[in-house]
Every structure is written in C-alpha cells, then in structure tokens.
mmCIF file of the N, C-alpha and C atoms, coordinates in Angstrom:
data_MODEL
# 
_entry.id   MODEL 
# 
loop_
_atom_site.group_PDB 
_atom_site.id 
_atom_site.type_symbol 
_atom_site.label_atom_id 
_atom_site.label_alt_id 
_atom_site.label_comp_id 
_atom_site.label_asym_id 
_atom_site.label_entity_id 
_atom_site.label_seq_id 
_atom_site.pdbx_PDB_ins_code 
_atom_site.Cartn_x 
_atom_site.Cartn_y 
_atom_site.Cartn_z 
_atom_site.occupancy 
_atom_site.B_iso_or_equiv 
_atom_site.pdbx_formal_charge 
_atom_site.auth_seq_id 
_atom_site.auth_comp_id 
_atom_site.auth_asym_id 
_atom_site.auth_atom_id 
_atom_site.pdbx_PDB_model_num 
ATOM 1   N N  . MET A 1 1  ? 0.853   -1.177 0.000  1.00 0.00 ? 1  MET A N  1 
ATOM 2   C CA . MET A 1 1  ? 0.000   0.000  0.000  1.00 0.00 ? 1  MET A CA 1 
ATOM 3   C C  . MET A 1 1  ? 0.897   1.236  0.000  1.00 0.00 ? 1  MET A C  1 
ATOM 4   N N  . SER A 1 2  ? 0.580   2.183  -0.840 1.00 0.00 ? 2  SER A N  1 
ATOM 5   C CA . SER A 1 2  ? 1.418   3.374  -0.934 1.00 0.00 ? 2  SER A CA 1 
ATOM 6   C C  . SER A 1 2  ? 1.255   4.258  0.304  1.00 0.00 ? 2  SER A C  1 
ATOM 7   N N  . GLN A 1 3  ? 2.243   5.088  0.522  1.00 0.00 ? 3  GLN A N  1 
ATOM 8   C CA . GLN A 1 3  ? 2.237   6.008  1.664  1.00 0.00 ? 3  GLN A CA 1 
ATOM 9   C C  . GLN A 1 3  ? 1.012   6.915  1.619  1.00 0.00 ? 3  GLN A C  1 
ATOM 10  N N  . PHE A 1 4  ? 0.638   7.344  0.428  1.00 0.00 ? 4  PHE A N  1 
ATOM 11  C CA . PHE A 1 4  ? -0.530  8.209  0.262  1.00 0.00 ? 4  PHE A CA 1 
ATOM 12  C C  . PHE A 1 4  ? -1.789  7.518  0.787  1.00 0.00 ? 4  PHE A C  1 
ATOM 13  N N  . PHE A 1 5  ? -2.003  6.284  0.411  1.00 0.00 ? 5  PHE A N  1 
ATOM 14  C CA . PHE A 1 5  ? -3.211  5.581  0.827  1.00 0.00 ? 5  PHE A CA 1 
ATOM 15  C C  . PHE A 1 5  ? -3.188  5.236  2.314  1.00 0.00 ? 5  PHE A C  1 
ATOM 16  N N  . LYS A 1 6  ? -1.995  4.966  2.864  1.00 0.00 ? 6  LYS A N  1 
ATOM 17  C CA . LYS A 1 6  ? -1.890  4.735  4.303  1.00 0.00 ? 6  LYS A CA 1 
ATOM 18  C C  . LYS A 1 6  ? -2.288  5.992  5.069  1.00 0.00 ? 6  LYS A C  1 
ATOM 19  N N  . LYS A 1 7  ? -1.787  7.133  4.608  1.00 0.00 ? 7  LYS A N  1 
ATOM 20  C CA . LYS A 1 7  ? -2.116  8.404  5.263  1.00 0.00 ? 7  LYS A CA 1 
ATOM 21  C C  . LYS A 1 7  ? -3.602  8.711  5.107  1.00 0.00 ? 7  LYS A C  1 
ATOM 22  N N  . ARG A 1 8  ? -4.141  8.434  3.949  1.00 0.00 ? 8  ARG A N  1 
ATOM 23  C CA . ARG A 1 8  ? -5.567  8.677  3.698  1.00 0.00 ? 8  ARG A CA 1 
ATOM 24  C C  . ARG A 1 8  ? -6.417  7.814  4.634  1.00 0.00 ? 8  ARG A C  1 
ATOM 25  N N  . GLN A 1 9  ? -6.028  6.561  4.807  1.00 0.00 ? 9  GLN A N  1 
ATOM 26  C CA . GLN A 1 9  ? -6.753  5.657  5.693  1.00 0.00 ? 9  GLN A CA 1 
ATOM 27  C C  . GLN A 1 9  ? -6.656  6.135  7.148  1.00 0.00 ? 9  GLN A C  1 
ATOM 28  N N  . ALA A 1 10 ? -5.470  6.547  7.576  1.00 0.00 ? 10 ALA A N  1 
ATOM 29  C CA . ALA A 1 10 ? -5.279  7.043  8.934  1.00 0.00 ? 10 ALA A CA 1 
ATOM 30  C C  . ALA A 1 10 ? -6.107  8.304  9.172  1.00 0.00 ? 10 ALA A C  1 
ATOM 31  N N  . ASN A 1 11 ? -6.144  9.186  8.184  1.00 0.00 ? 11 ASN A N  1 
ATOM 32  C CA . ASN A 1 11 ? -6.934  10.408 8.305  1.00 0.00 ? 11 ASN A CA 1 
ATOM 33  C C  . ASN A 1 11 ? -8.422  10.096 8.405  1.00 0.00 ? 11 ASN A C  1 
ATOM 34  N N  . GLY A 1 12 ? -8.872  9.115  7.646  1.00 0.00 ? 12 GLY A N  1 
ATOM 35  C CA . GLY A 1 12 ? -10.272 8.713  7.705  1.00 0.00 ? 12 GLY A CA 1 
ATOM 36  C C  . GLY A 1 12 ? -10.646 8.175  9.079  1.00 0.00 ? 12 GLY A C  1 
ATOM 37  N N  . LEU A 1 13 ? -9.779  7.351  9.640  1.00 0.00 ? 13 LEU A N  1 
ATOM 38  C CA . LEU A 1 13 ? -10.016 6.809  10.974 1.00 0.00 ? 13 LEU A CA 1 
ATOM 39  C C  . LEU A 1 13 ? -10.029 7.925  12.015 1.00 0.00 ? 13 LEU A C  1 
ATOM 40  N N  . GLN A 1 14 ? -9.073  8.824  11.929 1.00 0.00 ? 14 GLN A N  1 
ATOM 41  C CA . GLN A 1 14 ? -9.011  9.941  12.869 1.00 0.00 ? 14 GLN A CA 1 
ATOM 42  C C  . GLN A 1 14 ? -10.275 10.795 12.773 1.00 0.00 ? 14 GLN A C  1 
ATOM 43  N N  . SER A 1 15 ? -10.749 11.023 11.580 1.00 0.00 ? 15 SER A N  1 
ATOM 44  C CA . SER A 1 15 ? -11.968 11.798 11.386 1.00 0.00 ? 15 SER A CA 1 
ATOM 45  C C  . SER A 1 15 ? -13.163 11.133 12.055 1.00 0.00 ? 15 SER A C  1 
ATOM 46  N N  . LYS A 1 16 ? -13.276 9.815  11.941 1.00 0.00 ? 16 LYS A N  1 
ATOM 47  C CA . LYS A 1 16 ? -14.380 9.088  12.571 1.00 0.00 ? 16 LYS A CA 1 
ATOM 48  C C  . LYS A 1 16 ? -14.287 9.156  14.088 1.00 0.00 ? 16 LYS A C  1 
ATOM 49  N N  . VAL A 1 17 ? -13.084 9.029  14.618 1.00 0.00 ? 17 VAL A N  1 
ATOM 50  C CA . VAL A 1 17 ? -12.891 9.099  16.068 1.00 0.00 ? 17 VAL A CA 1 
ATOM 51  C C  . VAL A 1 17 ? -13.275 10.477 16.579 1.00 0.00 ? 17 VAL A C  1 
ATOM 52  N N  . LEU A 1 18 ? -12.800 11.508 15.905 1.00 0.00 ? 18 LEU A N  1 
ATOM 53  C CA . LEU A 1 18 ? -13.115 12.874 16.333 1.00 0.00 ? 18 LEU A CA 1 
ATOM 54  C C  . LEU A 1 18 ? -14.608 13.161 16.238 1.00 0.00 ? 18 LEU A C  1 
ATOM 55  N N  . ALA A 1 19 ? -15.257 12.689 15.204 1.00 0.00 ? 19 ALA A N  1 
ATOM 56  C CA . ALA A 1 19 ? -16.707 12.877 15.063 1.00 0.00 ? 19 ALA A CA 1 
ATOM 57  C C  . ALA A 1 19 ? -17.442 12.171 16.192 1.00 0.00 ? 19 ALA A C  1 
ATOM 58  N N  . SER A 1 20 ? -16.982 10.997 16.566 1.00 0.00 ? 20 SER A N  1 
ATOM 59  C CA . SER A 1 20 ? -17.611 10.259 17.658 1.00 0.00 ? 20 SER A CA 1 
ATOM 60  C C  . SER A 1 20 ? -17.468 11.008 18.981 1.00 0.00 ? 20 SER A C  1 
ATOM 61  N N  . ILE A 1 21 ? -16.279 11.530 19.238 1.00 0.00 ? 21 ILE A N  1 
ATOM 62  C CA . ILE A 1 21 ? -16.054 12.315 20.459 1.00 0.00 ? 21 ILE A CA 1 
ATOM 63  C C  . ILE A 1 21 ? -16.946 13.551 20.451 1.00 0.00 ? 21 ILE A C  1 
ATOM 64  N N  . ARG A 1 22 ? -16.997 14.236 19.331 1.00 0.00 ? 22 ARG A N  1 
ATOM 65  C CA . ARG A 1 22 ? -17.854 15.424 19.206 1.00 0.00 ? 22 ARG A CA 1 
ATOM 66  C C  . ARG A 1 22 ? -19.312 15.074 19.468 1.00 0.00 ? 22 ARG A C  1 
ATOM 67  N N  . ASP A 1 23 ? -19.777 14.007 18.834 1.00 0.00 ? 23 ASP A N  1 
ATOM 68  C CA . ASP A 1 23 ? -21.180 13.627 18.961 1.00 0.00 ? 23 ASP A CA 1 
ATOM 69  C C  . ASP A 1 23 ? -21.530 13.191 20.379 1.00 0.00 ? 23 ASP A C  1 
ATOM 70  N N  . THR A 1 24 ? -20.560 12.694 21.117 1.00 0.00 ? 24 THR A N  1 
ATOM 71  C CA . THR A 1 24 ? -20.782 12.268 22.491 1.00 0.00 ? 24 THR A CA 1 
ATOM 72  C C  . THR A 1 24 ? -20.742 13.445 23.458 1.00 0.00 ? 24 THR A C  1 
ATOM 73  N N  . LEU A 1 25 ? -19.727 14.294 23.319 1.00 0.00 ? 25 LEU A N  1 
ATOM 74  C CA . LEU A 1 25 ? -19.520 15.354 24.299 1.00 0.00 ? 25 LEU A CA 1 
ATOM 75  C C  . LEU A 1 25 ? -20.324 16.624 24.038 1.00 0.00 ? 25 LEU A C  1 
ATOM 76  N N  . LEU A 1 26 ? -20.494 17.021 22.810 1.00 0.00 ? 26 LEU A N  1 
ATOM 77  C CA . LEU A 1 26 ? -21.132 18.307 22.515 1.00 0.00 ? 26 LEU A CA 1 
ATOM 78  C C  . LEU A 1 26 ? -22.540 18.428 23.086 1.00 0.00 ? 26 LEU A C  1 
ATOM 79  N N  . PRO A 1 27 ? -23.419 17.464 22.889 1.00 0.00 ? 27 PRO A N  1 
ATOM 80  C CA . PRO A 1 27 ? -24.764 17.614 23.472 1.00 0.00 ? 27 PRO A CA 1 
ATOM 81  C C  . PRO A 1 27 ? -24.738 17.731 25.003 1.00 0.00 ? 27 PRO A C  1 
ATOM 82  N N  . LYS A 1 28 ? -23.820 17.000 25.634 1.00 0.00 ? 28 LYS A N  1 
ATOM 83  C CA . LYS A 1 28 ? -23.716 17.053 27.093 1.00 0.00 ? 28 LYS A CA 1 
ATOM 84  C C  . LYS A 1 28 ? -23.188 18.408 27.552 1.00 0.00 ? 28 LYS A C  1 
ATOM 85  N N  . LEU A 1 29 ? -22.257 18.959 26.811 1.00 0.00 ? 29 LEU A N  1 
ATOM 86  C CA . LEU A 1 29 ? -21.732 20.281 27.138 1.00 0.00 ? 29 LEU A CA 1 
ATOM 87  C C  . LEU A 1 29 ? -22.799 21.356 26.946 1.00 0.00 ? 29 LEU A C  1 
ATOM 88  N N  . LEU A 1 30 ? -23.517 21.285 25.834 1.00 0.00 ? 30 LEU A N  1 
ATOM 89  C CA . LEU A 1 30 ? -24.538 22.293 25.543 1.00 0.00 ? 30 LEU A CA 1 
ATOM 90  C C  . LEU A 1 30 ? -25.703 22.243 26.525 1.00 0.00 ? 30 LEU A C  1 
ATOM 91  N N  . SER A 1 31 ? -26.047 21.046 26.995 1.00 0.00 ? 31 SER A N  1 
ATOM 92  C CA . SER A 1 31 ? -27.167 20.916 27.927 1.00 0.00 ? 31 SER A CA 1 
ATOM 93  C C  . SER A 1 31 ? -26.758 21.228 29.364 1.00 0.00 ? 31 SER A C  1 
ATOM 94  N N  . GLY A 1 32 ? -25.460 21.339 29.612 1.00 0.00 ? 32 GLY A N  1 
ATOM 95  C CA . GLY A 1 32 ? -24.981 21.583 30.965 1.00 0.00 ? 32 GLY A CA 1 
ATOM 96  C C  . GLY A 1 32 ? -24.840 20.304 31.781 1.00 0.00 ? 32 GLY A C  1 
ATOM 97  N N  . GLU A 1 33 ? -25.051 19.161 31.138 1.00 0.00 ? 33 GLU A N  1 
ATOM 98  C CA . GLU A 1 33 ? -24.931 17.880 31.837 1.00 0.00 ? 33 GLU A CA 1 
ATOM 99  C C  . GLU A 1 33 ? -23.507 17.680 32.350 1.00 0.00 ? 33 GLU A C  1 
ATOM 100 N N  . ILE A 1 34 ? -22.521 18.112 31.567 1.00 0.00 ? 34 ILE A N  1 
ATOM 101 C CA . ILE A 1 34 ? -21.127 18.091 32.007 1.00 0.00 ? 34 ILE A CA 1 
ATOM 102 C C  . ILE A 1 34 ? -20.507 19.445 31.714 1.00 0.00 ? 34 ILE A C  1 
ATOM 103 N N  . ARG A 1 35 ? -19.425 19.723 32.406 1.00 0.00 ? 35 ARG A N  1 
ATOM 104 C CA . ARG A 1 35 ? -18.688 20.974 32.191 1.00 0.00 ? 35 ARG A CA 1 
ATOM 105 C C  . ARG A 1 35 ? -17.383 20.636 31.474 1.00 0.00 ? 35 ARG A C  1 
ATOM 106 N N  . VAL A 1 36 ? -16.692 21.655 31.020 1.00 0.00 ? 36 VAL A N  1 
ATOM 107 C CA . VAL A 1 36 ? -15.470 21.453 30.237 1.00 0.00 ? 36 VAL A CA 1 
ATOM 108 C C  . VAL A 1 36 ? -14.448 20.639 31.023 1.00 0.00 ? 36 VAL A C  1 
ATOM 109 N N  . LYS A 1 37 ? -14.292 20.908 32.296 1.00 0.00 ? 37 LYS A N  1 
ATOM 110 C CA . LYS A 1 37 ? -13.325 20.155 33.106 1.00 0.00 ? 37 LYS A CA 1 
ATOM 111 C C  . LYS A 1 37 ? -13.654 18.668 33.091 1.00 0.00 ? 37 LYS A C  1 
ATOM 112 N N  . GLU A 1 38 ? -14.932 18.325 33.163 1.00 0.00 ? 38 GLU A N  1 
ATOM 113 C CA . GLU A 1 38 ? -15.333 16.919 33.123 1.00 0.00 ? 38 GLU A CA 1 
ATOM 114 C C  . GLU A 1 38 ? -15.045 16.322 31.748 1.00 0.00 ? 38 GLU A C  1 
ATOM 115 N N  . ALA A 1 39 ? -15.275 17.098 30.696 1.00 0.00 ? 39 ALA A N  1 
ATOM 116 C CA . ALA A 1 39 ? -14.977 16.623 29.335 1.00 0.00 ? 39 ALA A CA 1 
ATOM 117 C C  . ALA A 1 39 ? -13.483 16.393 29.180 1.00 0.00 ? 39 ALA A C  1 
ATOM 118 N N  . GLU A 1 40 ? -12.670 17.262 29.768 1.00 0.00 ? 40 GLU A N  1 
ATOM 119 C CA . GLU A 1 40 ? -11.219 17.075 29.709 1.00 0.00 ? 40 GLU A CA 1 
ATOM 120 C C  . GLU A 1 40 ? -10.820 15.770 30.393 1.00 0.00 ? 40 GLU A C  1 
ATOM 121 N N  . LYS A 1 41 ? -11.482 15.441 31.490 1.00 0.00 ? 41 LYS A N  1 
ATOM 122 C CA . LYS A 1 41 ? -11.185 14.189 32.190 1.00 0.00 ? 41 LYS A CA 1 
ATOM 123 C C  . LYS A 1 41 ? -11.521 12.983 31.318 1.00 0.00 ? 41 LYS A C  1 
ATOM 124 N N  . VAL A 1 42 ? -12.612 13.087 30.567 1.00 0.00 ? 42 VAL A N  1 
ATOM 125 C CA . VAL A 1 42 ? -12.985 12.005 29.653 1.00 0.00 ? 42 VAL A CA 1 
ATOM 126 C C  . VAL A 1 42 ? -11.886 11.818 28.610 1.00 0.00 ? 42 VAL A C  1 
ATOM 127 N N  . LEU A 1 43 ? -11.416 12.916 28.046 1.00 0.00 ? 43 LEU A N  1 
ATOM 128 C CA . LEU A 1 43 ? -10.360 12.833 27.030 1.00 0.00 ? 43 LEU A CA 1 
ATOM 129 C C  . LEU A 1 43 ? -9.060  12.302 27.624 1.00 0.00 ? 43 LEU A C  1 
ATOM 130 N N  . GLU A 1 44 ? -8.756  12.706 28.842 1.00 0.00 ? 44 GLU A N  1 
ATOM 131 C CA . GLU A 1 44 ? -7.554  12.186 29.504 1.00 0.00 ? 44 GLU A CA 1 
ATOM 132 C C  . GLU A 1 44 ? -7.667  10.679 29.718 1.00 0.00 ? 44 GLU A C  1 
ATOM 133 N N  . ALA A 1 45 ? -8.854  10.210 30.082 1.00 0.00 ? 45 ALA A N  1 
ATOM 134 C CA . ALA A 1 45 ? -9.057  8.775  30.290 1.00 0.00 ? 45 ALA A CA 1 
ATOM 135 C C  . ALA A 1 45 ? -8.855  8.000  28.989 1.00 0.00 ? 45 ALA A C  1 
ATOM 136 N N  . LEU A 1 46 ? -9.150  8.661  27.868 1.00 0.00 ? 46 LEU A N  1 
ATOM 137 C CA . LEU A 1 46 ? -8.942  8.032  26.566 1.00 0.00 ? 46 LEU A CA 1 
ATOM 138 C C  . LEU A 1 46 ? -7.496  8.164  26.086 1.00 0.00 ? 46 LEU A C  1 
ATOM 139 N N  . LYS A 1 47 ? -6.672  8.863  26.900 1.00 0.00 ? 47 LYS A N  1 
ATOM 140 C CA . LYS A 1 47 ? -5.277  9.161  26.549 1.00 0.00 ? 47 LYS A CA 1 
ATOM 141 C C  . LYS A 1 47 ? -5.198  10.013 25.284 1.00 0.00 ? 47 LYS A C  1 
ATOM 142 N N  . TRP A 1 48 ? -6.105  10.966 25.192 1.00 0.00 ? 48 TRP A N  1 
ATOM 143 C CA . TRP A 1 48 ? -6.164  11.904 24.073 1.00 0.00 ? 48 TRP A CA 1 
ATOM 144 C C  . TRP A 1 48 ? -4.893  12.713 24.032 1.00 0.00 ? 48 TRP A C  1 
ATOM 145 N N  . PRO A 1 49 ? -4.274  13.011 22.952 1.00 0.00 ? 49 PRO A N  1 
ATOM 146 C CA . PRO A 1 49 ? -4.574  12.577 21.600 1.00 0.00 ? 49 PRO A CA 1 
ATOM 147 C C  . PRO A 1 49 ? -3.796  11.342 21.173 1.00 0.00 ? 49 PRO A C  1 
ATOM 148 N N  . GLU A 1 50 ? -3.091  10.713 22.103 1.00 0.00 ? 50 GLU A N  1 
ATOM 149 C CA . GLU A 1 50 ? -2.214  9.595  21.720 1.00 0.00 ? 50 GLU A CA 1 
ATOM 150 C C  . GLU A 1 50 ? -2.957  8.429  21.086 1.00 0.00 ? 50 GLU A C  1 
ATOM 151 N N  . PHE A 1 51 ? -4.235  8.213  21.429 1.00 0.00 ? 51 PHE A N  1 
ATOM 152 C CA . PHE A 1 51 ? -4.926  7.041  20.914 1.00 0.00 ? 51 PHE A CA 1 
ATOM 153 C C  . PHE A 1 51 ? -5.275  7.163  19.443 1.00 0.00 ? 51 PHE A C  1 
ATOM 154 N N  . ILE A 1 52 ? -5.142  8.327  18.886 1.00 0.00 ? 52 ILE A N  1 
ATOM 155 C CA . ILE A 1 52 ? -5.463  8.510  17.456 1.00 0.00 ? 52 ILE A CA 1 
ATOM 156 C C  . ILE A 1 52 ? -4.260  8.152  16.616 1.00 0.00 ? 52 ILE A C  1 
# 
C-alpha cells in the first residue's frame, strides 16, 4: 500500500474518532450535563490525543 493511501486511511479513521467524540460530548456540554473540566477528564481517560 502506498504512503498516500496509508495516510488517507489514517486520516479517515481519525476523522471518525473525532466525530464520535464530538457527537458524544457536545450535546452534554450544551445541555450543561457536564462541564469542560469533566470533558477534559474524559479525554484524559482516553489518553487523548495519543490514541489517534
């Protein structure tokens, strides 16, 4: 597989992960269910950004 396609695949995966995080955290942040500090703890638990 060429370097271009490997990078394209990695970018696609990263995009899906980021969309999932957004879709999970944004509604909770907007509703006040969680605050930014709590969202940061969630990302830390996921070892953000190393897991991408």
